[in-house]
N, C-alpha and C positions, 0 to 999 in steps of 0.2 A: 579704569579697568584696562589691563594690557591686552595685546593682541591675542595671546594664548587663552586668556580668560574669556575674551569675547568669542573666540572660536569654539571653546568648550560649551559656552552658553548656547550658541547658535546650533551646535550639533545636538545638544540635549533637546532643545525645542523642536528641531527638525525631526529627530528620531521619535519623539513623543507624538508629533502630528502624523507621521507616516504610520506608526503603530495604531493610533486611534482610527485612522482612515481604513486600514485593512480590517480591523476587528468590527467596525461599525457597518461598513458597506460590502465587505466580501465574506469574511468568515461567519458572519451572522446568517448568510444564505444557507449554510449547512445546519445551523442551529434551528432554523425555522423551516427546514426541508419537509415537504409534505409528499409522502410516497404516492398516495392516490392521485393527487394533482399532477405530479410528475409523469405518471403513467396514463393520464387522461381519464381516470376513473372518478366516479362520484365519491364524495367524501364519506358517504355512509357505507361504501363497499368495504367488506372485510377481506383483507389480503389473504387471510388463511383459507377462505372459502372460495377463492377464485378457481375456475376450472383449470385443470392441468393441461398445459399446452400439448399438442400432439407432434410437434416437430421432433425428429430424431436428433440425438446429440452424441458426440464422441467425447468422453472424458479422457484427457491425456495427462499422464503422470510420468515423470522421469525419476528413476531410482538408481542411485549409485551407493552400494553398501548400505541399504536401508531395510535389511531383513526384519529387524525388530519393529521399526515403524510400520512396515507393511503388515505384519502380523496384527498389529493393534488397530490400524486405521483403515486398511483396505476393505474389510468387511462392511464398514459404515458407508462406504461409497458404493460397493457392489449391491447392497440391499436398499438402495434408494427407491422411494415410491414414485416411479416414473415409468411410463408405458414402453418407451422405445429408446434405449441407450446402450452403449457399449463402453467398456473401460479398457483403455490401452495403457499398459505399463511398459515403459522402455527400460530394460535392464542395461544400464550404461556401464559396461565393463566392470561389473561388481566382482569383488573377491571374497565376499562373505556368503551367507546362506540365501541371498536374495533369489537366486534361480530356483532353489528347492522350495522356498516359501511360495513363489509364484506358481510353480508347478502343482503344488498341493491345492492352491485356490482354484486353479483351472479345472480340476477334477470335479469341483462343486458348482462353479459358476461358468456357464457356457458363454456368457457375454463378456468374459475377460479375454482380452487379446494380449499376448506377450510378444514383445519385440526385443530380441537379444542382440546387443552389439558386442563384438569381440575385440574391437580396437577403437581408440579415440580418433575421431575424424576432424576435430576442431576444438576451439577453446570453450571452456565452460560446458553448459548443458545444451547449447543451441543446436549442435548437430544431432544430439539424441532427440531433442524436442522436434526438430524438423523431420526426423525419421518417423516419429510417432504420428505427426500430422499427415505425412504422406500415406501412412498405413490406415488412417482414419476412414471409416466407411461413410460417415455422414458429413454434411456441410457445416454443421454447427459444432464448434470446438470449445469445450469447457476445460480450462487449465487449473491445475492445482499441483501440490507437491506431496511427496510420500510422507512427510512428517506433519501433515495436516489432517484434521478430522472435522467433518461437518457437524454442526450443532443439532441437526435433525435429519430425518429421512426425506425431508422436502427441500433439501438444498438444490438439487437439479431443477425441480419444478419451480421453485421460487426464482432462481436465476433466469430460467427460460421465460418467466413472465415479462422480463424486460424487453423481449424481442417482439411482443405482440403489438407494440405501437410503431411497428415498421422501423426497427433499429437494426444496426449491423454489429453492435458491440454493447456489452453490458459490463459495467464496473461494479464489482462486489467489494465487500469488506472482509479483511482477514486479520483478526486480532491475535495477540499472543495470550496464552493461558496464564492465569494466576496460579502459580505453583508453590510460592512461599511468601513470606512477609519481608523479603530482602528489599533494599533500596534499588538494587539492580533490576529486579523484576518489575518494580513500580516504574522505573525509568524506561524500561523497554516498552511497557504497555503505554506509557505516556507518549513516548516518541512515535509509536504507531498511531495513536490518536492524533497527534500533531501533524504527522505526515498526511493522514487521511483528511484532516481539516483543511489542509492546503489544496491537495489535488481535487478533492470533491467540491470545495467551495469555488475554486477557479473554474471547474467544469460547469458549475451552476450559473456562472456569469458569462458563459460562452467561450471560455478559454481553457478547454481541457488539455492536459499535457501528459498524463501518465495513468497507468493502472497498476495493479499488483497481481503478479502472475500466480499467486496462491489462490486467487479467486477471480478469474477473468474469462469472459465468454465472448467469442467473436466468430464471424462467418469465414469460412475458408477462402472465399473470394477476396477478402481483405488481405489475407496472408499472401495470396498469389499476386495480388495487385502490385505489391512492393517487392516481389521476389523473396518473400520470407525475411530472414534475418541477414540477408546478404550485405546490406549497407553498413552493418556494425558487427560483422563476423569476427573482426579483430579484437573485440572485447569479450571477456568472459561473461559479463552481465549485459542487461539490456534487452533480453528476450521479452520482457513485459513493458517497462517504461519507454524504451527507445522505439520499440515496435508500435506501441500505442501512439507515441509522439508522431510517428510517420502517418498513421492511417486515420486517426480520430479527427472529426470535424465538429463544428458547433451543433450539428443536428443528427449525426448518425449513431448516437449512443444514448443509453439510459443508465440510471443508477438504481441499484437495488440494495436497500439497507434494512430489510426485515431480518430479525434475529435468526429465523429459520435458515437463512442463506449464509450466515457467517461461517467462515472456514477457519478453524482455530489451529494455530501452530504452537509447537513447543518452543519456549524461550531459551536462550542461552543462560547458563548458570555461572559463568565466569566473565569478568570484564574483558579479558584478553580475547576470548573467542567472540564476544559481542563486537569488539572493535574490528576484528578481522571481517566479520559478517557485514558490518556497516561500511567498511572500506570498499568491499566488493559492490555493495548496493549503490554507493554514492559515486563510484567511478564512472557511471554512465552519464552523470549530470552534465559533463562538459560537452556532450553531443546534443543537448536539448536545443530547440529553436531559440534564437536570440531573444525574442520577446518573452519567452518563458524564463530564460536565465535572468532577464532584467526584473521580472515580477518577483521571482523567488529571491533574487539578490536583495531587492528592496526590503522584503520581509526579514531576511536574515540580518542584514547590515543594521537596519533600524532597531531590531531586537537587541543585537549585540551592543550598539552604542548607547542605547537607552540606559543599560545598566552600567556600562563603563563610565559614562559621563556623570552618573549619580555618584560614583566613587570619587570622581574628580570635582564634585560640586563645591566642596569647601575651598579648594584652591581657586576656583573660578569666581568665588564669592557670590554664587547663585543664592538668591533668597531662599532660606530654609522653608518658609511657608509655601513659596512657589514650587519648589522641588517636591515637597511632601504632597501638595495638592495634585501635581501631575502623577505621582506614584499612586496615590489613592484612586484617582479617576481611572487610570489604566488598570489597576488591580481589580476594582469593582467591575469594570467592563469585561475583562477577559474571564473573570470568575463567573459572571452572569452568562456569557456566551458559552463558556465551557460546560456549565451546568446542564444546558440543554443538549449540547453535543454529546456529552458523556452519557446522558440518559438515552439518547438514540443509539449509541454504540455499546450500551450496557456496561459501562465502566464507572458507574456512580461512585464507587469506593475510592476513586482517585481524586475526587473533588477537593478534599481537604489538603491534599498534597500539592495542588496546582501551584500555589505561590512559590514553594521551595523548588519544585521541578522546573518551573519557568525560569527561575534564577540560575539553577544548575545547568540549564541548557546553554548558557554562555560558554561553559567549559567544553561542551559538545562542539561548538563552533571553533574554538581554539584548537582542539585536538584534530578535527577532521579537515579544517582549512589547510593545515600544514600537510596532512596526509595526502589529500587530493592533489595539491600543487607540487609537492616535492617528490612524491613516489609514483612509480608507474602503476597502472591498474593491475590487480591480481589476475592470474590466468587460470585459476581453479575455481570450481563451484562446490566441491566437496573435498 
């Protein structure tokens, strides 16, 4: 066997070993996540019947040309079953009917506070979000977006359950809606599940590194502790993951994965707009802590080279039986773990697509590796 063949064989074996390690010892943490145990409740406790917390909370939403989304989604937030909350919507220099829509809602809902910005003060939505936070009456801040809708009227109550065990931050889940049977829709939902699998699993082993701003709760003192988004104000993105990366610790957060607390977003319907969105999201990754870059890099690189070396297996003269055995073991393992995760995240219909989507994700690495490295991060959020 020549040097190249030996190298391919070693890479294949190494990638397989790393993949099996992550799926067995890390990603399985989310698969077997127990909500009650995580919150320190008895296993017999029904999450749905827990008393509603009494702490007041400010829901903060930034809206830039979101008139239609606000018409559809804002009532579902304003009518939450929670005793003490306000909803702050920051109109971020909109040029559509956003102002009129918000004015109409304010006539019906006294707990709606409108903050209007007449000019952009920084990149992305961070300046708008910062203004909304400064205008917030309460110390607890619950973040979401204008194109999101809660699955129930207990979204606020459910997320606030996460602070009762003396936590300063609560990580929620924000899936994308199933709107059609297209492969793009399936891939967007799968990619969201895969992202959640990583950041929630790492959090469960004491290595939290991000949250999703569409469903994120934290105390205002955390925001002030790091001077808000000042450290990464030069990026359009990062108001969620980079901020969380700064303030989260092994013990100051909780995770809430009850279906009532899911905040559902509208998915993109064209590949081009999806790529633009992901480029913006991923641009913040270069600012993660080094240990988190290494962890995520190991996951991505091993995933990528597992499939690449399979393609090169015939050249390297890797035993067919050995290669097939590794493929079968990994496939059964991730399918088993994904089955439990998808059940928790209510995406069971994706299970039969997992093998194909898992392979297709290799193209995702190819597209976005070059995008992140070769292009400057985008400066717009809408």
